[in-house]
LUMSEMI-67621 format. One record per residue (C-alpha): residue number from 0; x, y, z; residue in three letters. Coordinates in Angstrom, 3 decimals. Example, Ala and Ser with C-alpha at 12.3 -4.5 7.8 and 13.67 -1.06 7.14 Angstrom:
LUMSEMI-67621
i	c1	c2	c3	aa
0	12.300	-4.500	7.800	ALA
1	13.670	-1.060	7.140	SER
//
This chain:
LUMSEMI-67621
i	c1	c2	c3	aa
0	11.907	49.647	5.431	MET
1	13.548	47.796	8.320	CYS
2	13.712	44.011	8.641	GLN
3	10.731	42.503	10.436	THR
4	12.204	39.418	12.067	THR
5	12.106	41.035	15.500	LYS
6	9.153	43.295	14.879	GLY
7	5.757	43.324	16.581	SER
8	2.514	43.902	14.674	HIS
9	0.152	46.407	16.246	GLY
10	1.972	46.860	19.553	ASN
11	0.936	50.182	21.154	THR
12	2.665	49.572	24.448	GLY
13	5.971	51.390	23.990	ASP
14	5.906	54.007	21.255	LEU
15	8.301	56.267	23.107	SER
16	11.241	53.889	23.167	CYS
17	13.977	53.670	20.583	GLY
18	16.531	56.355	19.925	ASN
19	18.674	54.527	17.342	SER
20	18.772	55.985	13.868	GLU
21	16.535	53.941	11.527	GLU
22	17.020	53.967	7.812	THR
23	14.238	55.253	5.640	THR
24	15.688	53.619	2.545	LYS
25	12.918	52.085	0.519	LYS
26	12.764	48.307	0.777	LYS
27	10.196	45.729	-0.275	SER
28	7.064	45.337	1.867	LEU
29	6.722	41.656	0.909	PHE
30	7.859	40.137	4.222	TRP
31	5.624	42.553	6.101	THR
32	2.523	41.736	4.028	ILE
33	2.989	37.919	4.220	VAL
34	2.490	37.611	8.023	PRO
35	-0.520	39.918	7.833	TYR
36	-2.205	37.849	5.110	VAL
37	-1.391	34.486	6.777	MET
38	-2.842	35.560	10.130	THR
39	-6.153	36.785	8.789	ARG
40	-9.096	34.980	10.514	PRO
41	-10.140	33.295	7.266	GLY
42	-6.680	31.799	6.797	CYS
43	-6.645	30.419	10.341	VAL
44	-10.068	28.850	9.798	LEU
45	-9.162	27.315	6.439	PHE
46	-5.863	26.040	7.811	MET
47	-7.795	23.987	10.374	GLY
48	-10.284	22.756	7.755	ILE
49	-7.469	21.819	5.356	SER
50	-5.532	19.769	7.909	TRP
51	-8.666	18.032	9.226	PHE
52	-9.815	16.846	5.816	HIS
53	-6.288	15.970	4.716	LEU
54	-5.977	13.762	7.794	TYR
55	-9.424	12.264	7.164	SER
56	-8.433	11.467	3.584	LEU
57	-5.157	9.810	4.640	CYS
58	-6.703	7.915	7.558	ARG
59	-10.089	6.815	6.232	PHE
60	-10.139	7.548	2.512	GLY
61	-13.676	8.835	1.843	ARG
62	-12.711	10.481	-1.425	LEU
63	-16.228	11.686	-2.212	HIS
64	-16.355	13.654	1.059	ARG
65	-12.813	14.906	1.526	ASN
66	-11.553	15.648	-1.986	VAL
67	-14.193	18.329	-2.835	PRO
68	-13.505	20.173	0.431	ILE
69	-9.741	19.955	-0.096	LEU
70	-10.178	21.359	-3.602	LEU
71	-12.219	24.212	-2.140	LEU
72	-9.444	24.865	0.392	CYS
73	-6.886	24.816	-2.409	LEU
74	-8.875	27.441	-4.291	LEU
75	-8.973	29.527	-1.100	TRP
76	-5.192	29.392	-0.685	TRP
77	-4.640	30.268	-4.334	VAL
78	-6.995	33.200	-3.859	GLY
79	-5.077	34.279	-0.744	GLU
80	-1.805	34.176	-2.666	MET
81	-3.275	36.335	-5.406	ILE
82	-4.747	38.711	-2.814	TYR
83	-1.403	38.944	-0.991	GLY
84	0.464	39.785	-4.202	LEU
85	-2.115	42.418	-5.121	TRP
86	-1.961	43.917	-1.620	LEU
87	1.838	44.016	-1.747	TRP
88	1.896	45.768	-5.122	ARG
89	-0.803	48.242	-4.041	SER
90	1.000	49.282	-0.861	TYR
91	4.358	49.296	-2.639	GLU
92	3.064	51.934	-5.056	LYS
93	1.706	54.189	-2.314	ASN
94	4.528	54.494	0.208	ARG
95	4.900	57.831	1.910	GLN
96	6.965	59.322	4.706	MET
97	4.717	60.851	7.381	LEU
98	5.956	64.005	9.046	LEU
99	5.004	64.802	12.682	PRO
100	2.915	67.790	11.709	GLU
101	0.863	65.638	9.292	GLU
102	-0.210	63.036	11.876	ILE
103	-3.467	64.776	12.860	ASP
104	-4.615	64.997	9.240	ALA
105	-3.362	61.654	7.859	GLU
106	-3.700	59.098	10.641	ILE
107	-7.228	57.878	9.975	ASN
108	-8.762	54.788	8.446	LYS
109	-5.918	52.693	9.916	VAL
110	-6.369	48.994	9.068	LYS
111	-3.259	47.641	10.781	TRP
112	0.250	48.743	11.656	PHE
113	3.726	47.376	12.202	PHE
114	6.353	48.693	14.592	ARG
115	10.032	47.883	14.817	LYS
116	12.228	49.849	17.167	ARG
117	12.086	53.489	16.093	ASN
118	9.944	53.002	12.986	ILE
119	6.159	52.650	12.745	VAL
120	4.497	51.646	9.467	MET
121	0.799	52.528	9.309	ILE
122	-1.310	50.693	6.674	PHE
123	-4.525	52.441	5.782	ARG
124	-7.664	50.976	4.207	LYS
125	-7.145	53.017	1.039	ASP
126	-3.903	51.075	0.347	LYS
127	-1.591	53.877	1.484	ILE
128	1.267	53.065	3.862	VAL
129	2.951	55.750	5.960	PHE
130	6.361	55.373	7.570	THR
131	6.879	57.408	10.747	LEU
132	10.003	57.960	12.889	ARG
133	9.192	57.879	16.577	LEU
134	12.387	59.771	17.459	SER
135	11.011	62.857	15.705	GLU
136	7.820	62.994	17.817	LEU
137	7.282	64.875	21.062	ASP
138	5.541	63.280	24.029	GLU
139	2.157	64.818	23.229	ARG
140	2.247	63.509	19.635	THR
141	3.340	60.037	20.801	LYS
142	0.427	59.888	23.209	ALA
143	-1.967	60.926	20.446	PHE
144	-0.494	58.283	18.108	LEU
145	-0.876	55.581	20.782	SER
146	-4.499	56.548	21.289	LEU
147	-5.280	56.406	17.558	LYS
148	-3.577	53.052	17.084	LEU
149	-5.398	51.567	20.074	SER
150	-8.674	51.975	18.146	THR
151	-7.536	49.510	15.444	VAL
152	-9.741	46.398	15.288	SER
153	-8.773	43.314	17.315	PHE
154	-7.606	41.431	14.188	PHE
155	-5.212	44.247	13.356	GLY
156	-3.441	44.228	16.699	LYS
157	-0.321	42.441	17.818	GLY
158	-2.091	40.160	20.311	PHE
159	-4.154	38.570	17.563	TRP
160	-1.095	38.191	15.331	ARG
161	0.786	36.313	18.009	ARG
162	-2.225	34.162	18.880	LEU
163	-2.848	33.375	15.204	ALA
164	0.781	32.337	14.714	CYS
165	0.526	29.949	17.691	ILE
166	-2.705	28.467	16.319	LEU
167	-1.228	28.006	12.840	LEU
168	1.900	26.355	14.234	ALA
169	-0.145	24.032	16.488	ALA
170	-2.503	22.978	13.690	MET
171	0.407	22.364	11.330	THR
172	2.281	20.263	13.890	LEU
173	-0.721	18.188	14.933	LEU
174	-1.921	17.747	11.348	GLY
175	1.502	16.700	10.100	ALA
176	1.860	14.158	12.939	CYS
177	-1.592	12.715	12.244	ALA
178	-0.892	12.391	8.510	VAL
179	2.514	10.832	9.201	ALA
180	0.917	8.282	11.529	ARG
181	-1.667	7.335	8.903	SER
182	1.215	6.658	6.502	ALA
183	2.469	3.847	8.753	MET
184	1.617	0.290	7.591	PRO
185	-1.979	-0.716	8.394	PHE
186	-2.693	2.552	10.247	GLN
187	-4.787	4.162	7.529	GLY
188	-5.608	4.377	3.843	GLU
189	-2.363	6.213	3.114	LEU
190	-0.379	3.486	4.884	GLY
191	-2.233	0.819	2.914	ASN
192	-1.557	2.637	-0.339	TYR
193	2.147	3.002	0.437	LEU
194	2.341	-0.653	1.492	TYR
195	0.688	-1.695	-1.773	THR
196	3.014	0.508	-3.800	TRP
197	6.068	-0.897	-2.020	ARG
198	5.155	-4.561	-1.595	GLU
199	2.703	-5.403	-4.406	GLU
200	3.864	-7.305	-7.482	ARG
201	1.658	-7.961	-10.488	THR
202	2.002	-10.961	-12.767	VAL
203	0.095	-11.615	-15.971	GLU
204	-1.967	-14.796	-15.756	LEU
205	-1.315	-16.742	-18.952	THR
206	-2.046	-20.258	-17.654	HIS
207	-5.612	-19.302	-16.825	ASP
208	-7.357	-22.635	-17.416	ASN
209	-7.453	-24.939	-14.409	VAL
210	-8.545	-27.913	-16.570	PHE
211	-5.474	-27.673	-18.785	GLU
212	-2.829	-26.144	-16.534	ASP
213	-3.878	-27.106	-13.018	GLY
214	-2.403	-25.273	-10.045	ILE
215	1.127	-25.813	-11.327	ASP
216	0.500	-23.552	-14.332	GLY
217	-0.709	-20.740	-12.088	LEU
218	2.400	-21.027	-9.908	LEU
219	4.542	-21.101	-13.030	GLN
220	3.211	-17.665	-14.006	ASP
221	3.998	-16.324	-10.544	ILE
222	7.491	-17.814	-10.581	ARG
223	8.178	-16.025	-13.875	ALA
224	8.440	-12.787	-11.869	LYS
225	8.818	-13.808	-8.223	ILE
226	11.281	-16.369	-6.931	LYS
227	8.935	-18.571	-4.925	LEU
228	10.552	-21.125	-2.628	PRO
229	9.792	-24.681	-3.647	TYR
230	8.272	-25.531	-0.258	THR
231	4.992	-23.683	0.314	LEU
232	2.265	-24.071	2.889	CYS
233	-1.027	-22.331	3.514	LEU
234	-1.501	-19.475	5.919	ALA
235	-5.298	-19.534	5.517	THR
236	-6.927	-21.347	2.610	SER
237	-6.653	-21.770	-1.148	PHE
238	-9.933	-20.567	-2.676	ASN
239	-10.262	-20.645	-6.474	LEU
240	-13.355	-20.050	-8.626	HIS
241	-13.496	-21.055	-12.273	PHE
242	-15.940	-20.980	-15.188	ALA
243	-17.509	-24.079	-16.822	PRO
244	-14.748	-24.003	-19.469	ASP
245	-12.060	-24.023	-16.761	GLY
246	-11.122	-20.332	-16.998	THR
247	-9.997	-19.028	-13.615	ILE
248	-12.304	-16.260	-12.371	GLN
249	-10.990	-15.478	-8.879	THR
250	-8.242	-16.648	-6.579	LEU
251	-7.513	-15.805	-2.945	ASP
252	-4.818	-17.393	-0.835	THR
253	-1.889	-16.610	1.416	MET
254	1.194	-18.802	1.361	LEU
255	4.306	-19.158	3.485	TYR
256	7.588	-20.047	1.768	GLY
257	10.496	-22.036	3.230	PHE
258	13.987	-22.774	1.931	ASP
259	15.699	-26.166	1.739	GLU
260	16.795	-25.923	5.359	ASP
261	13.277	-25.244	6.606	GLY
262	13.899	-21.526	7.236	ASN
263	11.069	-19.108	6.631	PHE
264	11.626	-17.011	3.482	VAL
265	8.571	-14.800	3.005	ASP
266	4.776	-14.670	2.895	SER
267	2.785	-14.283	-0.318	TYR
268	-0.751	-12.897	-0.296	LEU
269	-2.106	-13.809	-3.741	ILE
270	-5.319	-12.430	-5.200	THR
271	-6.866	-12.392	-8.646	TYR
272	-10.191	-11.280	-10.120	ASN
273	-10.682	-11.430	-13.867	GLU
274	-13.346	-8.690	-13.712	LYS
275	-10.840	-6.190	-12.340	HIS
276	-7.602	-7.154	-14.043	SER
277	-5.875	-9.820	-16.100	SER
278	-2.974	-9.755	-13.625	ASN
279	-2.398	-11.642	-10.412	ILE
280	-1.527	-9.416	-7.441	SER
281	1.046	-10.722	-4.963	ILE
282	1.749	-8.883	-1.704	TYR
283	5.068	-9.641	-0.029	LEU
284	6.435	-9.262	3.520	HIS
285	3.042	-9.424	5.210	GLY
286	4.236	-11.851	7.911	VAL
287	7.604	-12.630	9.423	GLY
288	8.907	-15.767	11.102	GLY
289	6.095	-18.211	10.250	ALA
290	6.468	-21.911	11.015	ARG
291	6.076	-24.744	8.519	TYR
292	2.967	-26.861	9.132	GLU
293	2.870	-30.203	7.379	GLU
294	-0.929	-30.391	7.522	GLU
295	-1.109	-27.228	5.379	LYS
296	1.457	-28.199	2.758	ASP
297	0.513	-26.971	-0.715	LEU
298	2.127	-29.868	-2.617	THR
299	-0.784	-32.322	-2.103	PRO
300	-3.121	-29.777	-3.713	LEU
301	-0.847	-29.349	-6.751	ILE
302	-0.498	-33.084	-7.151	GLU
303	-4.155	-33.925	-6.522	ALA
304	-5.519	-31.325	-8.958	VAL
305	-3.334	-32.839	-11.686	SER
306	-5.059	-36.187	-10.986	LEU
307	-8.662	-35.085	-10.385	ILE
308	-10.896	-35.117	-13.508	PRO
309	-12.132	-31.598	-12.798	LEU
310	-13.983	-31.086	-16.054	GLU
311	-15.871	-34.367	-15.804	GLN
312	-16.655	-33.812	-12.139	THR
313	-18.282	-30.396	-12.522	VAL
314	-20.272	-31.444	-15.595	GLN
315	-22.816	-33.067	-13.264	GLN
316	-23.773	-29.565	-12.091	TRP
317	-25.297	-28.391	-15.349	GLN
318	-26.588	-24.825	-15.525	GLY
319	-24.071	-23.368	-13.082	GLU
320	-21.788	-20.603	-14.360	ASN
321	-19.197	-20.775	-11.592	CYS
322	-17.469	-23.560	-9.695	TYR
323	-15.214	-23.432	-6.660	GLY
324	-12.130	-25.296	-5.522	LEU
325	-11.276	-25.023	-1.832	LEU
326	-8.266	-26.404	0.024	TYR
327	-7.400	-26.054	3.709	TYR
328	-4.826	-28.831	3.887	GLY
329	-5.717	-31.713	6.205	MET
330	-9.328	-31.773	7.370	ARG
331	-11.686	-33.987	9.340	GLU
332	-15.031	-35.214	8.003	TRP
333	-17.625	-37.012	10.129	SER
334	-19.883	-37.870	7.189	SER
335	-19.209	-39.874	4.068	ARG
336	-21.505	-37.637	1.988	GLU
337	-19.613	-36.301	-1.034	GLY
338	-16.362	-38.071	-0.030	ILE
339	-14.244	-39.617	-2.769	ARG
340	-10.905	-41.335	-2.302	ILE
341	-8.236	-40.260	-4.829	LEU
342	-5.354	-42.595	-5.684	LYS
343	-1.878	-41.761	-6.971	GLU
344	-2.692	-43.315	-10.344	ASP
345	-5.633	-40.951	-10.805	GLY
346	-8.384	-43.434	-10.021	THR
347	-11.049	-42.610	-7.502	GLU
348	-13.441	-44.618	-5.379	SER
349	-16.185	-44.191	-2.830	LEU
350	-15.296	-44.761	0.821	PRO
351	-16.269	-48.054	2.455	PRO
352	-19.862	-48.101	3.663	ALA
353	-18.815	-48.817	7.243	GLU
354	-16.549	-45.723	7.459	ASP
355	-18.000	-42.454	8.744	HIS
356	-14.865	-40.611	9.852	TYR
357	-12.240	-39.352	7.432	PHE
358	-9.063	-37.357	7.842	TYR
359	-6.478	-36.233	5.328	GLY
360	-5.600	-33.747	2.637	TYR
361	-8.971	-32.622	1.223	SER
362	-9.831	-30.774	-1.975	ILE
363	-13.461	-29.618	-2.160	SER
364	-15.358	-28.868	-5.368	LEU
365	-18.591	-26.912	-4.945	PHE
366	-20.975	-24.349	-6.469	CYS
367	-20.342	-20.936	-4.817	PRO
368	-23.695	-19.482	-5.886	LYS
369	-25.839	-22.530	-5.145	ASN
370	-25.864	-24.413	-1.842	ASP
371	-28.120	-27.232	-3.015	GLU
372	-25.590	-29.450	-4.859	PRO
373	-23.581	-31.479	-2.375	THR
374	-19.879	-30.544	-2.567	PRO
375	-17.508	-33.264	-3.681	ILE
376	-14.558	-33.721	-1.341	ARG
377	-11.539	-35.511	-2.689	TYR
378	-9.354	-37.101	-0.016	LEU
379	-5.790	-37.851	-1.050	TYR
380	-4.570	-40.441	1.479	PRO
381	-1.744	-41.762	-0.688	ASP
382	0.261	-38.608	-0.097	TYR
383	-0.284	-38.822	3.657	LEU
384	0.597	-42.514	3.716	ASN
385	3.698	-42.063	1.608	ARG
386	7.029	-42.395	3.462	PRO
387	8.391	-39.077	4.674	LYS
388	11.473	-39.322	2.522	ASN
389	9.219	-39.328	-0.543	GLU
390	7.153	-36.300	0.436	GLN
391	7.926	-32.684	-0.222	ASN
392	8.486	-30.658	2.925	GLY
393	10.646	-27.900	4.276	PRO
394	13.818	-30.002	4.366	TYR
395	14.228	-30.938	0.734	LEU
396	17.909	-31.799	1.087	ALA
397	16.975	-34.530	3.582	ASP
398	13.990	-35.762	1.637	TYR
399	15.927	-36.186	-1.582	TYR
400	19.396	-37.587	-0.878	PRO
401	21.912	-37.551	-3.662	GLU
402	21.879	-40.718	-5.769	LYS
403	24.844	-42.502	-7.211	GLU
404	25.367	-41.655	-10.833	GLU
405	24.515	-44.456	-13.228	SER
406	26.709	-45.337	-16.163	ALA
407	24.017	-44.552	-18.700	GLU
408	21.562	-41.699	-18.314	LYS
409	18.513	-40.779	-20.349	SER
410	18.298	-37.238	-21.655	THR
411	15.485	-34.876	-22.543	TYR
412	15.497	-31.641	-24.550	THR
413	13.416	-28.886	-22.933	VAL
414	10.438	-27.750	-25.016	GLN
415	8.541	-24.465	-24.899	LYS
416	6.150	-24.374	-21.912	GLY
417	7.957	-27.124	-20.001	ASP
418	8.542	-27.038	-16.268	THR
419	10.575	-29.467	-14.180	LEU
420	7.364	-30.609	-12.515	TRP
421	5.783	-31.517	-15.870	ARG
422	8.922	-33.284	-17.029	ILE
423	8.972	-35.317	-13.809	ALA
424	5.303	-36.246	-14.272	VAL
425	5.896	-37.145	-17.932	GLN
426	8.851	-39.470	-17.331	PHE
427	8.416	-40.619	-13.727	PHE
428	4.726	-40.183	-13.050	GLY
429	5.648	-38.169	-9.964	ASP
430	6.030	-34.389	-10.126	GLY
431	7.982	-34.245	-6.884	ARG
432	10.971	-35.883	-8.551	ARG
433	11.596	-32.534	-10.262	CYS
434	14.026	-31.855	-7.397	VAL
435	16.096	-34.855	-8.473	GLU
436	16.150	-33.590	-12.055	ILE
437	17.240	-30.167	-10.853	TRP
438	20.058	-31.594	-8.724	LYS
439	21.210	-33.773	-11.607	GLU
440	21.352	-30.751	-13.936	ASN
441	22.282	-27.998	-11.493	ARG
442	25.204	-26.843	-13.624	GLU
443	22.918	-26.449	-16.640	VAL
444	19.830	-24.988	-14.922	ILE
445	21.549	-22.925	-12.241	GLY
446	20.276	-22.184	-8.740	GLU
447	16.748	-21.260	-9.849	ASP
448	15.006	-24.569	-10.448	MET
449	11.946	-22.761	-11.839	ASP
450	13.884	-21.287	-14.757	TYR
451	14.586	-23.636	-17.662	ILE
452	15.155	-22.641	-21.288	ILE
453	13.828	-24.428	-24.393	PRO
454	16.690	-26.310	-26.046	GLY
455	18.487	-27.248	-22.821	GLN
456	19.447	-30.923	-22.669	VAL
457	18.678	-32.418	-19.259	LEU
458	19.983	-35.710	-17.853	HIS
459	17.274	-37.794	-16.212	LEU
460	18.566	-39.313	-12.956	PRO
461	16.862	-42.719	-13.084	ASP
462	15.375	-45.097	-15.592	THR
463	12.189	-43.535	-16.951	VAL
464	8.817	-45.195	-16.690	LEU
//
């Protein structure tokens, strides 16, 4: 059999042309059967259905609607492969050379045919294939052959084969482009899945009790796997729900990180739900080029939560099984209802009776499933009133100038579970002085101030409290 790369299926237009000698050496029919099987009407239809539902799956998800149909299409294509192999083997076993004098008797029940130059291959419905040399036919026989082949059904002719190939190519191109577009970030379910696979990090939450570990313990777990910048501010809000025993139930927040020079480092979308997983999910690179906003600094929240008597505060709401902690940074309040003033030493007080307008860093405690109890809003004015060079911000090198070394320095041996923040609170009563401790012991700790090892001996920069 001749090669089919330049052949034409079912073309009855020019059966008289071709006077080159064609080989009749037996070759495989495989690459003649494949185009025939692929251009069958059912294959064209299922190609369109397959691409449509594949695109729908990648763009919108809808697993319950798209997956069953795609599985059905897969079964169809497997069946077509099996049918094509069976057809190939059947025709391969029944190949015959048709002589001119046998045309009248044998050329019937033609299903489809293939012509290339001087050779015509006639495939009959009874799985017999005849090979015929056009150069051996006279004009009368060629005319008769053309007439017989013109009666082949539309789907067995060359026009349909060419049209089907165009349709298959167009559907494949359009479908592939649509699927590729849905794989782009935030353009479809496939894009979201790829973004999650590429940018998501999971961290086991071990400090899961807000009464005992505060917000600092939660960040410590995150820093065990992700190098968070020390300066963080909110992109939206910090929303945390916890059980009556202090166990964290859910957490949703998005943070921006900045280095010591105030340059944006990365964004961190943080989410946690104890019903779904024991791990915190952190999504990176969601935003680029954010600007530090002092009114959304996260440090006042970390510091205030370590001072607020959370357990005692929520005990007044007996019977509730969930409590919420909400932080937006600085907020305005035009009512004194639920307002409490938090001091640096951990004491709290009610606002003066004559005041009805409040502004500052606010931490709200509330009942998410019950609107009746009035939320308690802790205002932390001491942080806002503190001199700038004593506050954490994006420019830590400016806020914490190097101090002259004293002749005698106190030391502390790191214990299991320690962080620089906790050490600073323990000895100085101020967690923000952890930066001073880190600078004093930079050669011991290294560049990552969140990574200290039990047994390390740290020099404390000033006289301890």
